[in-house]
Steps between C-alpha positions, in 0.01 A plus 500: 500500500317793674683823562485627861381845561451702821240772528573723800300781667652728757840485341586858591457438870723352770388142468426507122828656424688223677289232336576657158871509572512139609294381199739683263797346679336160438476591128123505499288692256298763683218747414390762755193716534577850623317832516606736222589779745715266724849661513654163595439378145819669395695260720357182344756305291457518126449126468168528692179540305307786643125545462409852610151484634262469792422189699132614492488552127384199298681613187829520699447155637426352160831644371675366810369151464520466125790264429608286201356153460674209678610740780485367854400803715563550873338807658638663820255754630699717739335835437287657779455802717609497862329742733514551876175693489218299655227685308359355177665625185353444152835506325655245744198273452503541121870405472515229765170333441369597152846486349558150640161377367595632154828315517319177603253540214782551250693199635195279437415650162855476368562164664822585676705224655535656847405799713685602810323766703677716754258543796590610853530343846240766588247292306532213753259501805721565804525222768563589867845628603731213561362285217680479166322665207469241223344485152124488462256386229226747584537881479229718655538883497298525818761286685796724426604854611567795279359594162806377306476161669132482415562566130773236500272256668228556235749471219665196641164321535427579139828324394417204729152462346648520150727209591227289663209585277656573160805284515747788472853389602554781748713520812500782758780649698460690828804728566552672828649852492713526189842648555826529304704701252369627164183661634415766248204629694672506835212324692418541865767252626769649279412848617527386859846354437605829346377707801679270748815478308521887474462511884162670480316236711659453835226294665350162427144394534377178661340221299616245250611509135525243223659552154599316189799601292369602155773298327409188692136557434579537134683169500216337685247641254687360203532160679122512557443569134697174431397280794197660674193278508157602366289675770784490754610796709851576628620737774839657434642684799778519755476412862316743735721778637436768760477839331789607728715228344424639159588857598821373671600308186467821301707696746768230502522486122492876460752563771276727706409490872241262608159633618496665840200295606194316386161646544229242589206480261251578775653845523513543125155379427303810611706722275472283185221713363739797465682330218183460296411861565842609380462297186158653434632855546819457293368262242783257573469133599470457875748235594419536868131434557263271696554242227878524554452437872275206421767350273751520791254349748366224276625140486796523263623146561461389136613153418683447159551135568276397202686722253840385637407133457301513175676781308849524659424850629753658736516857642833648567586658832361833613844665529591394149180640356532826696869541405428450129203741511710770664783448250247535216355815651846651522581399140179663383577819694188463712680482829799658675612317807708719728684393812276535802 
């Protein structure tokens, strides 16, 4: 009988960390690939095999994929770089595209049982507002907006071609904005929750918002590893909310006053370049930019119906996700909610 073995990239991030936690709870054997200078390695349980190396280094990948004979290997590739900067970036391309190609090549060479690739809803060409966004079989970087989305579209197409041309049993997951507790890097959405919960953002912005709880996405990813079909793609998301609903949910769960008013996007749009300028001057990520405005304006009506039916995926409520995220931020000493 073959022994099951999971190889996981991105385990020190929000999604990867939740996948790792659930795999261990299911008593699975797991090996992760992590950069040697990643401080989050210290939080990885001792039962996990850690290969300290680089996704772009062939030697690291050979060590990562080398397993005993008669081992049934499932690879979950969750590593990637998210950027809101629309300009091309060599490092982002190298990790998101070249790194994924190297993972595919190793999966074929080492004859793994299954590959699950974490893509993005940004890789899906956007239909007109009012139409649901559904899974696609073709990914064209010229049909999506933003450099991150373009790299994910290229990488996703590489996985699709490996499934069709080379017979690799690979499935693809498109998450919407990932949100939830246990976010070591405090990504953009987590940072926004912190700002609102501390009463430092008293206005809302127009537009729409879609999220997926990292814990539910992790469960869906593991279900995809077990039941996902070769060459199939699966959206995992919530319903579409207004951004004001999101801000109000944070205010409600943090016990602070709701926003004074909502600023329409047509007023915000002319000033969106200021965020990018601030980021350039300070060297910090610009969470408010033209790309941010685009993501609020775009069609965020993602349909998770296929994942729900085929994989049993379900996303918990916005208020539950927000409440748990705030509680985790408090526990970690990253937030102090005062009565407003």
